[in-house]
C-alpha positions as CSV (number, residue, x, y, z in Angstrom):
1,M,69.5,74.1,30.2
2,A,69.5,72.0,27.0
3,Q,67.2,74.5,25.2
4,K,69.4,77.4,26.2
5,K,72.5,75.6,24.8
6,Y,70.6,75.0,21.6
7,L,69.7,78.8,21.3
8,Q,73.3,79.7,22.1
9,S,74.6,77.4,19.4
10,K,72.0,78.6,16.9
11,L,72.8,82.3,17.6
12,T,76.5,81.7,17.3
13,Q,75.9,80.1,13.9
14,F,73.9,83.2,12.7
15,L,76.6,85.6,14.0
16,R,79.2,83.6,12.1
17,E,77.2,83.4,8.9
18,D,76.4,87.2,9.0
19,K,80.1,87.9,10.0
20,I,79.0,89.9,13.0
21,Q,81.5,90.7,15.8
22,L,79.5,91.6,18.9
23,W,82.6,92.9,20.7
24,K,82.9,95.7,18.2
25,P,80.8,98.8,17.4
26,P,77.8,99.3,16.9
27,Y,77.1,96.4,19.4
28,T,79.8,97.4,21.9
29,D,80.7,101.1,22.6
30,E,84.1,102.5,23.6
31,N,83.5,101.7,27.3
32,K,82.7,98.0,26.4
33,E,79.1,98.6,27.3
34,V,76.2,97.1,25.1
35,G,75.2,99.2,22.1
36,L,71.6,99.9,21.0
37,A,72.2,97.9,17.8
38,L,72.1,94.6,19.8
39,K,68.4,95.0,20.5
40,D,67.6,95.3,16.8
41,L,69.8,92.3,16.0
42,A,68.0,90.3,18.8
43,K,64.7,91.2,17.3
44,K,65.8,90.0,13.8
45,Y,67.1,86.7,15.1
46,S,64.1,86.1,17.4
47,N,61.8,86.4,14.4
48,K,64.1,84.0,12.5
49,L,64.0,81.5,15.3
50,E,60.4,82.3,16.2
51,C,61.1,82.6,19.9
52,C,61.0,85.2,22.7
53,E,62.9,88.4,21.8
54,N,63.9,89.0,25.4
55,E,65.4,85.6,25.8
56,V,67.4,85.9,22.5
57,E,68.7,89.4,23.6
58,K,69.7,88.0,27.0
59,I,71.7,85.1,25.4
60,M,73.3,87.5,22.9
61,E,74.4,89.7,25.7
62,E,76.1,86.7,27.4
63,I,77.8,85.8,24.1
64,R,79.0,89.5,23.8
65,C,80.3,89.6,27.3
66,K,82.2,86.3,26.9
67,A,83.8,87.6,23.6
68,I,85.0,90.7,25.4
69,E,86.4,88.7,28.3
70,R,88.2,86.4,25.8
71,G,89.6,89.5,23.9
72,T,90.8,91.1,27.1
73,G,92.3,87.8,28.2
74,N,94.2,87.5,24.9
75,E,95.7,91.0,25.2
76,H,96.6,90.3,28.9
77,Y,98.3,87.0,27.9
78,K,100.3,88.7,25.2
79,T,101.6,91.4,27.5
80,T,102.0,89.5,30.8
81,G,102.3,85.8,29.8
82,I,99.4,85.1,32.3
83,A,97.0,82.6,30.6
84,T,93.3,82.2,31.2
85,I,91.8,78.8,31.8
86,E,88.0,78.2,31.6
87,V,87.2,76.0,34.6
88,F,84.1,73.8,34.4
89,L,82.8,72.8,37.9
90,P,80.8,69.7,38.9
91,A,77.1,69.5,38.1
92,R,76.1,69.9,41.8
93,L,77.1,73.5,41.6
94,K,74.0,74.7,39.8
95,K,75.2,78.2,39.2
96,D,78.4,79.6,37.8
97,R,79.7,76.3,36.6
98,K,81.9,78.0,34.0
99,N,84.6,80.2,35.5
100,L,87.8,81.9,34.3
101,L,91.0,81.4,36.2
102,E,94.3,83.2,35.4
103,T,97.6,81.5,35.8
104,H,101.2,81.2,34.6
105,L,101.9,78.1,32.5
106,H,105.2,77.3,34.1
107,I,103.6,76.1,37.3
108,T,103.1,72.4,38.0
109,G,99.9,70.5,37.8
110,R,99.9,70.2,41.6
111,E,100.0,74.0,41.9
112,L,97.2,74.5,39.5
113,R,95.1,71.9,41.4
114,S,95.8,73.8,44.6
115,K,94.8,77.1,43.0
116,I,91.5,75.7,41.6
117,A,90.7,74.1,45.0
118,E,91.4,77.4,46.9
119,T,89.5,79.6,44.4
120,F,86.4,77.4,44.1
121,G,86.2,76.0,47.6
122,F,87.4,72.3,47.1
123,Q,89.8,70.3,49.2
124,E,92.6,69.7,46.7
125,N,93.3,66.1,47.5
126,Y,89.7,65.2,46.7
127,I,89.5,66.6,43.1
128,K,90.9,65.6,39.8
129,I,91.5,67.9,36.8
130,V,90.9,66.9,33.2
131,I,92.4,69.1,30.5
132,N,92.7,68.2,26.8
133,K,90.9,64.8,27.5
134,K,93.8,63.8,29.9
135,Q,94.2,63.8,33.6
136,L,96.4,66.6,34.9
137,Q,99.8,65.2,35.9
138,L,100.7,66.8,39.2
139,G,104.5,66.6,38.8
140,E,104.8,68.2,35.4
141,T,104.4,71.8,34.4
142,L,101.4,73.0,32.4
143,T,103.6,73.8,29.4
144,E,105.0,70.2,29.4
145,Q,101.4,68.9,29.4
146,G,100.4,71.0,26.4
147,V,98.1,73.3,28.5
148,A,97.7,76.6,26.6
149,H,95.9,79.9,26.9
150,N,92.0,79.6,26.8
151,V,92.1,75.9,27.4
152,K,89.1,74.2,29.1
153,A,89.6,72.4,32.5
154,M,87.0,70.1,34.0
155,V,86.9,69.5,37.8
156,L,85.9,65.9,39.0
157,E,85.1,65.4,42.6
158,L,86.0,62.1,44.4
159,R,83.3,62.6,47.0
160,Q,79.9,64.3,47.5
161,S,79.1,67.9,48.1
162,E,81.0,70.2,50.5
163,E,77.7,71.5,51.9
164,D,76.6,68.1,53.1
165,A,80.0,67.4,54.5
166,R,80.2,70.6,56.5
167,R,77.0,69.9,58.4
168,H,78.8,67.7,60.9
169,F,82.4,67.0,61.7
170,Q,81.9,63.2,61.6
171,V,80.3,63.5,58.2
172,E,83.3,65.6,57.0
173,E,85.7,63.0,58.4
174,G,83.7,60.2,56.7
175,K,83.8,62.0,53.3
176,Q,87.6,62.6,53.7
177,N,88.0,58.9,54.3
178,E,85.8,58.1,51.3
179,A,87.9,60.3,49.1
180,R,91.1,58.7,50.3
181,L,89.7,55.3,49.6
182,E,88.7,56.4,46.1
183,E,92.2,57.7,45.4
184,R,93.7,54.5,46.7
185,R,91.3,52.5,44.6
186,I,92.4,54.3,41.4
187,Q,96.1,53.7,42.3
188,R,95.3,50.0,43.0
189,T,93.5,49.8,39.6
190,R,96.6,51.0,37.8
191,R,98.9,48.6,39.7
192,G,96.5,45.6,39.3
193,L,96.2,46.1,35.6
194,E,100.0,46.4,35.2
195,I,100.5,43.1,37.0
196,L,97.9,41.3,35.0
197,A,99.3,42.6,31.7
198,E,102.8,41.5,32.6
199,R,101.6,38.1,33.6
200,A,99.7,37.4,30.4
201,E,102.5,35.8,28.4
202,M,104.5,34.3,31.3
203,V,101.9,32.6,33.4
204,V,102.8,28.9,34.2
205,D,99.6,27.5,35.7
206,P,96.6,29.3,34.1
207,E,94.2,27.6,36.5
208,A,95.9,29.0,39.6
209,T,97.3,32.3,38.4
210,P,94.8,35.0,37.1
211,Y,95.8,37.0,34.1
212,L,94.3,39.0,31.2
213,D,93.5,37.5,27.9
214,I,92.1,38.9,24.6
215,A,89.4,37.1,22.6
216,N,87.8,37.7,19.3
217,Q,84.0,37.9,18.6
218,T,83.7,34.1,18.7
219,G,85.4,33.9,22.1
220,R,88.7,32.5,21.0
221,S,92.0,33.9,22.3
222,I,93.8,36.2,19.9
223,R,97.6,36.2,19.5
224,I,98.9,39.8,19.8
225,P,102.4,40.9,18.8
226,P,104.5,41.4,21.9
227,S,105.1,45.1,21.0
228,E,101.4,45.7,21.1
229,R,100.3,43.3,23.8
230,K,100.9,45.2,27.0
231,A,99.4,48.5,25.7
232,L,96.3,46.7,24.5
233,M,96.0,44.7,27.8
234,L,96.2,48.0,29.8
235,A,93.8,49.7,27.4
236,M,91.2,47.0,27.7
237,G,91.7,46.6,31.4
238,Y,91.2,50.3,32.1
239,H,88.1,50.2,29.8
240,E,86.6,47.4,31.8
241,K,87.2,49.2,35.1
242,G,85.7,52.4,33.7
243,R,82.7,50.5,32.5
244,A,82.2,49.0,36.0
245,F,82.1,52.6,37.4
246,L,79.7,53.6,34.6
247,K,77.3,50.8,35.6
248,R,77.4,52.2,39.2
249,K,76.8,55.7,37.8
250,E,80.2,56.8,39.3
251,Y,80.9,59.0,36.3
252,G,83.6,61.1,38.0
253,I,85.7,58.1,38.7
254,A,84.9,56.3,35.5
255,L,86.2,59.1,33.2
256,P,89.9,59.0,34.3
257,C,89.8,55.2,33.7
258,L,88.3,55.7,30.2
259,L,90.8,58.4,29.3
260,D,93.7,56.2,30.4
261,A,92.2,53.4,28.2
262,D,92.1,55.8,25.3
263,K,95.7,56.8,25.9
264,Y,96.9,53.1,25.8
265,F,94.7,52.3,22.8
266,C,96.5,55.1,20.9
267,E,99.8,53.2,21.4
268,C,98.4,50.3,19.3
269,C,98.5,50.1,15.5
270,R,95.4,51.0,13.5
271,E,95.2,47.6,11.9
272,L,94.8,46.0,15.3
273,L,92.1,48.4,16.4
274,D,90.1,47.8,13.2
275,T,89.8,44.1,14.0
276,V,88.0,44.5,17.4
277,D,85.1,46.8,18.4
278,N,86.6,47.7,21.8
279,Y,88.0,51.0,20.6
280,A,84.7,52.1,19.0
281,V,82.8,51.2,22.2
282,L,85.3,53.2,24.3
283,Q,84.7,56.3,22.2
284,L,81.0,56.0,22.9
285,D,81.6,55.5,26.6
286,I,83.8,58.6,26.9
287,V,81.2,60.8,25.2
288,W,78.5,59.3,27.3
289,C,80.5,59.9,30.4
290,Y,81.0,63.6,29.5
291,F,77.3,63.9,28.8
292,R,76.2,62.3,32.1
293,L,78.6,64.6,33.9
294,G,76.8,67.6,32.2
295,Q,80.2,68.6,30.7
296,L,79.7,67.8,27.0
297,E,81.0,71.2,26.0
298,C,84.3,70.3,27.6
299,L,84.8,67.6,24.9
300,D,85.8,69.7,21.9
301,D,86.1,66.6,19.7
302,A,82.8,64.8,20.6
303,E,81.9,64.9,16.9
304,K,85.3,63.4,16.0
305,K,85.0,60.6,18.6
306,L,81.5,59.6,17.4
307,K,82.5,59.6,13.8
308,L,85.6,57.5,14.7
309,A,83.3,55.0,16.5
310,Q,81.0,54.8,13.5
311,E,84.0,54.2,11.2
312,C,85.4,51.5,13.6
313,F,82.1,49.7,13.7
314,K,81.9,49.7,9.9
315,K,85.4,48.2,9.6
316,C,84.9,45.7,12.3
317,Y,81.3,44.6,11.5
318,G,81.4,45.2,7.7
319,E,79.1,47.3,5.5
320,N,75.5,46.8,6.7
321,H,76.9,44.4,9.4
322,Q,77.7,41.6,6.8
323,R,80.9,40.5,8.5
324,L,79.1,40.4,11.9
325,V,76.2,38.3,10.6
326,H,78.7,36.0,8.9
327,I,80.6,35.4,12.2
328,K,77.6,35.4,14.7
329,G,74.6,34.7,12.5
330,N,72.9,37.9,13.7
331,C,73.5,41.5,14.6
332,G,70.6,42.1,17.1
333,K,72.8,42.5,20.2
334,E,75.2,44.9,18.6
335,K,72.3,47.2,17.6
336,V,72.4,48.5,21.2
337,L,75.7,50.2,20.4
338,F,74.2,51.9,17.4
339,L,71.3,53.1,19.5
340,R,73.6,54.9,21.8
341,L,75.7,56.2,18.9
342,Y,72.6,57.7,17.2
343,L,71.4,59.1,20.6
344,L,74.7,60.8,21.3
345,Q,74.9,62.1,17.7
346,G,71.4,63.6,18.2
347,I,72.4,65.2,21.5
348,R,75.6,66.6,20.0
349,N,73.8,68.1,17.0
350,Y,71.1,69.6,19.3
351,H,73.7,71.3,21.4
352,S,75.5,72.5,18.3
353,G,72.2,74.2,17.1
354,N,71.6,71.7,14.3
355,G,67.9,70.9,15.0
356,E,67.1,69.0,11.8
357,E,70.2,66.7,12.1
358,A,69.4,66.2,15.8
359,Y,65.8,65.1,15.0
360,E,67.1,62.7,12.3
361,Y,69.5,61.0,14.7
362,L,67.1,61.0,17.6
363,N,64.4,59.5,15.4
364,K,66.8,56.7,14.4
365,A,67.6,56.0,18.1
366,C,63.9,56.0,18.9
367,Q,63.1,53.5,16.1
368,L,66.0,51.2,17.3
369,F,64.7,51.5,20.9
370,K,61.3,50.2,19.7
371,E,63.0,47.3,17.9
372,L,65.2,46.4,20.9
373,Y,62.7,46.9,23.6
374,I,62.1,43.6,25.5
375,D,58.9,42.5,27.1
376,P,59.8,41.8,30.8
377,S,57.6,38.7,30.8
378,K,59.8,37.1,28.1
379,V,62.9,37.7,30.2
380,H,61.0,36.1,33.1
381,N,60.1,33.0,31.0
382,L,63.7,32.4,30.0
383,M,64.9,32.9,33.6
384,Q,62.4,30.1,34.6
385,L,64.3,27.9,32.2
386,G,67.5,28.5,34.2
387,F,69.1,31.3,32.2
388,S,70.3,34.6,33.7
389,A,68.5,37.9,33.0
390,Q,71.6,39.0,31.0
391,E,71.5,35.9,28.9
392,A,67.8,36.4,28.4
393,R,68.1,40.0,27.2
394,L,71.0,39.2,24.8
395,G,69.3,36.0,23.5
396,L,66.0,37.8,22.8
397,R,67.7,40.6,21.0
398,A,69.7,38.1,18.9
399,C,66.4,36.3,18.0
400,D,64.1,39.3,17.4
401,G,62.2,38.7,20.7
402,N,61.3,35.0,20.0
403,V,61.5,33.2,23.3
404,D,61.9,29.6,21.9
405,H,64.6,30.7,19.4
406,A,66.4,32.6,22.2
407,A,66.4,29.5,24.4
408,V,68.1,27.5,21.6
409,H,70.5,30.4,20.9
410,I,71.6,30.7,24.5
411,T,72.0,26.9,24.9
412,N,74.1,26.7,21.6
413,R,76.2,29.6,22.7
414,R,76.9,28.0,26.1
415,E,78.0,24.8,24.3
416,E,80.2,26.8,21.9
417,L,82.0,28.5,24.8
418,D,82.4,25.3,26.7
419,Q,84.1,23.8,23.6
420,I,86.3,26.8,23.2
421,K,87.3,26.7,26.9
422,K,88.0,22.9,26.5
423,E,90.3,23.6,23.6
424,E,92.0,26.5,25.4
425,R,92.5,24.2,28.5
426,E,94.1,21.5,26.3
427,K,96.5,24.1,24.8
428,K,97.5,25.2,28.3
429,R,97.9,21.6,29.4
430,R,100.3,20.9,26.5
431,R,102.2,24.1,27.4
432,L,102.5,22.9,31.0
433,E,103.7,19.5,29.9
434,N,106.4,21.2,27.8
435,I,107.5,23.4,30.7
436,N,107.7,20.3,32.9
437,H,109.8,18.5,30.2
438,L,112.3,21.4,30.2
439,K,112.3,21.5,34.0
440,G,113.2,17.8,33.9
441,M,116.3,18.7,31.9
442,G,117.4,20.9,34.8
443,Y,116.0,24.3,33.7
444,S,114.0,26.6,36.0
445,T,110.3,27.2,35.4
446,R,111.0,30.8,34.5
447,A,113.7,29.8,31.9
448,A,111.4,27.1,30.4
449,K,108.5,29.6,30.1
450,Q,110.7,32.3,28.4
451,A,112.2,29.8,26.0
452,L,108.8,28.4,25.0
453,H,107.4,31.9,24.6
454,Q,110.3,32.8,22.3
455,A,109.8,29.5,20.4
456,G,106.0,30.1,19.9
457,G,105.3,27.0,22.0
458,N,107.5,24.6,19.9
459,L,109.4,22.3,22.4
460,E,112.2,21.4,20.1
461,E,112.9,25.0,19.2
462,A,112.8,26.0,22.9
463,Q,115.5,23.4,23.6
464,K,117.7,24.9,20.9
465,I,117.1,28.4,22.3
466,L,118.2,27.2,25.8
467,L,121.3,25.6,24.3
468,R,122.2,28.7,22.4
469,N,121.6,30.9,25.5
470,P,122.9,28.9,28.5
471,Q,122.8,32.1,30.6
472,M,119.0,31.7,30.6
473,W,119.6,28.9,33.1
474,W,120.1,31.7,35.7
475,L,116.4,32.8,35.2
476,N,115.5,31.3,38.6
477,D,112.1,31.2,40.2
478,S,113.4,32.1,43.7
479,A,115.0,35.2,45.0
480,P,118.8,35.7,44.4
481,E,119.6,35.3,48.0
482,S,118.2,31.8,48.1
483,N,120.1,30.6,45.1
484,S,123.0,28.4,46.4
485,R,125.3,29.6,43.7
486,Q,128.3,28.6,45.9
487,H,127.8,25.0,45.0
488,S,130.9,22.9,45.2
489,P,130.9,20.2,42.5
490,S,131.6,16.6,43.6
491,R,134.7,14.7,42.4
492,E,132.4,12.1,40.9
493,N,130.6,14.6,38.6
494,I,133.9,16.2,37.6
495,D,135.4,12.8,36.7
496,Q,132.2,12.0,34.7
497,L,132.7,15.1,32.5
498,V,136.4,14.4,32.2
499,Y,135.6,10.9,31.1
500,M,133.5,12.4,28.3
501,G,136.6,14.3,27.1
502,F,136.2,17.7,28.7
503,D,139.0,19.6,30.4
504,A,138.9,19.2,34.2
505,V,139.0,23.0,34.9
506,A,136.2,23.7,32.3
507,A,134.2,20.7,33.8
508,K,134.6,22.1,37.3
509,A,133.6,25.6,36.3
510,A,130.5,24.4,34.3
511,L,129.4,22.2,37.2
512,R,129.8,25.2,39.5
513,V,127.6,27.4,37.3
514,F,125.0,24.7,36.8
515,R,125.0,23.7,40.5
516,G,126.1,20.1,39.8
517,N,123.7,19.4,36.9
518,V,125.9,17.1,34.7
519,Q,123.5,17.1,31.8
520,L,123.3,20.9,31.4
521,A,127.0,21.3,32.0
522,A,127.8,18.7,29.3
523,Q,125.3,20.2,26.8
524,T,126.8,23.7,27.3
525,L,130.4,22.6,26.9
526,V,129.6,20.6,23.8
527,H,127.7,23.6,22.3
528,N,130.6,25.9,23.0
529,G,133.6,23.8,21.9
530,G,134.5,22.5,25.4
531,R,134.6,26.0,27.0
532,L,132.1,28.1,29.0
533,P,130.9,31.3,27.3
534,P,132.6,34.4,28.7
535,D,129.4,35.6,30.5
536,L,129.1,32.2,32.3
537,Q,132.8,32.2,33.2
538,L,132.2,35.3,35.3
539,S,129.2,33.6,36.9
540,A,131.5,30.7,37.8
541,E,134.1,33.0,39.4
542,D,131.3,34.8,41.4
543,S,129.9,31.6,42.6
544,S,133.2,30.5,44.2
545,S,132.7,33.0,46.9
546,T,130.0,32.3,49.5
547,P,127.7,35.3,50.0
548,S,127.3,36.4,53.6
549,T,123.9,36.5,55.3
550,S,122.8,39.7,57.0
551,P,120.1,40.3,59.6
552,S,118.3,42.4,57.0
553,D,117.5,39.2,55.0
554,S,114.5,38.3,57.2
555,A,113.3,41.9,57.1
556,G,113.4,41.8,53.4
557,T,111.3,38.6,53.3
558,S,108.7,40.3,55.5
559,S,108.6,43.3,53.2
560,A,108.3,41.1,50.1
561,S,105.4,39.3,51.7
562,T,103.6,42.6,52.3
563,D,104.2,43.7,48.8
564,E,102.8,40.4,47.5
565,D,99.7,40.8,49.6
566,M,99.2,44.3,48.2
567,E,99.6,43.1,44.7
568,T,97.1,40.3,45.3
569,E,94.6,42.8,46.6
570,A,95.1,45.0,43.6
571,V,94.6,42.1,41.2
572,N,91.5,40.8,43.0
573,E,89.9,44.3,42.7
574,I,90.4,44.2,39.0
575,L,89.1,40.7,38.6
576,E,85.9,41.6,40.5
577,D,85.0,44.2,37.9
578,I,85.8,42.1,34.8
579,P,82.4,40.6,33.7
580,E,82.0,36.9,33.4
581,H,79.9,37.2,30.3
582,E,81.9,38.0,27.2
583,E,79.1,40.1,25.7
584,D,78.4,42.1,28.9
585,Y,79.2,45.4,27.0
586,L,76.2,44.7,24.7
587,D,73.8,44.1,27.6
588,S,71.6,47.1,28.5
589,T,68.1,47.6,29.9
590,L,68.0,50.8,27.9
591,E,66.1,52.5,30.7
592,D,68.3,55.6,30.7
593,E,68.3,55.8,26.9
594,E,64.5,55.7,26.8
595,I,64.2,58.7,29.1
596,I,66.9,60.7,27.3
597,I,65.5,60.0,23.8
598,A,62.0,61.2,25.0
599,E,63.5,64.3,26.6
600,Y,65.5,65.4,23.5
601,L,62.8,64.5,21.0
602,S,60.5,66.8,23.0
603,Y,63.1,69.6,22.6
604,V,63.4,69.3,18.8
605,E,59.7,68.8,18.4
606,N,59.0,72.0,20.3
607,I,61.4,73.8,17.8
608,K,59.5,72.3,14.9
609,A,56.1,73.2,16.4
610,A,57.3,76.8,17.0
611,K,58.4,77.1,13.3
612,K,55.0,75.9,12.1
613,N,53.2,78.4,14.4
């Protein structure tokens, strides 16, 4: 299959260079049948390529027929408005994986999915469609999603083959359940990531409440502008989830996660993306996923993505990795990323008919593999010292395979991370102290958190913010129904404020708003010239009427509890797939890469041998 794609690309190059249009005479007659001139052309190109004439003629006929189909489709689209979509089916369908489907573009994504399922024998709830490197949105029309005539659509299955499932009813039922579970898993992934991203800046107790954080190459947390933070959190969260599926070789489920990560990364500014290598690694993972799905031709911009990854690495690591060596002291572990980059560049060039460029990149990947290969006995020796297999691989690559140096490197890295964690815990402890200080003044936990967040952690500035914005006091931790806003101030507290010089009516209203908290009431009245701000005056009026309790309150509590359980489940699923080791993305056994390098090197070497003969 790979050799055939190479020949197709090479012949397409020749046709383009010679400005030959196979769909026109003398290669196609008036009945759109093949002309005699095609045989002569096939002979010319087979001599040029030094390969079988019959094989070249067969491939050229396929190119000619496809060109005629495309031309017919173009004319049909112009006259009827019915577009043609090239549908790429899953790898398990060995034959006819590329198919044409006609459709109007005003239909919804759900209708197109249904049409694809009916035409090609899928169950529509168990497939996903990827067009223009994005998941097809079921509720939007094709036009709204930028789907055009002659676009490529890739079908991803959420379960195994129909043939296996049809063998027995119970197997079919099991596969259906499996697909439903996969769909629910994807939905929970989305919700879990949103929850963790929202929590990141507003968590009170970091030890008890899980959330997502972003660290630099040394392991220290990075402060991200609020406008960028959520998008970056979601992007990195989806990327980690996609990588977890990649490790399990669940490429069909991994790809939607990776494409979602790409979408959110695109919402971040370029300056931010240039400071971390995540975006570059994501580009590699997307191209790798398409390749493993056998659908590399669906990715029109594979070359662009690989070039983008190379540029990002250069900006992040520096020219010849100087910046990386300055920060980490070595670049051995990151070379794994370059191995995959060169491998994918070699594969892409091969499939594009560029044999010499393919050989150059594949040879680079091969040389790096030899450099990064790790003797299993060395890994075993380090594991005997109490290190994990992952730590051993990363340590050995950082120290050029020296076991003693690797042991020291791993130990030092553990100590560095322990120190960083200790510093981070101290920062969080001080933040918790500040929150408790503000709570002691009568503010809710939520109000204290928000004020400290706005003040950049400065306690004095947070107090000023709360004084300038007394309505923040209403940012309560409990549900609105449980807030006893109908508090009736005591005569003693009113007299205390009057003794301070405040008007009795204003004192009573302030105490009503702040539920009897004399200190907050006094501070607010002082700050506002003895009166309540207009927005708090309304709150005082509202609080004078006691809200009624309905039977639905208890039902609401039960519903809230169920929602909370579902959110906890969604968050836990995300946390399970986030690796403990901060350099997990650099760890690879390189077993798959070794096989693929050998396979594609044999292809290009066969081409070179044929030319010599």
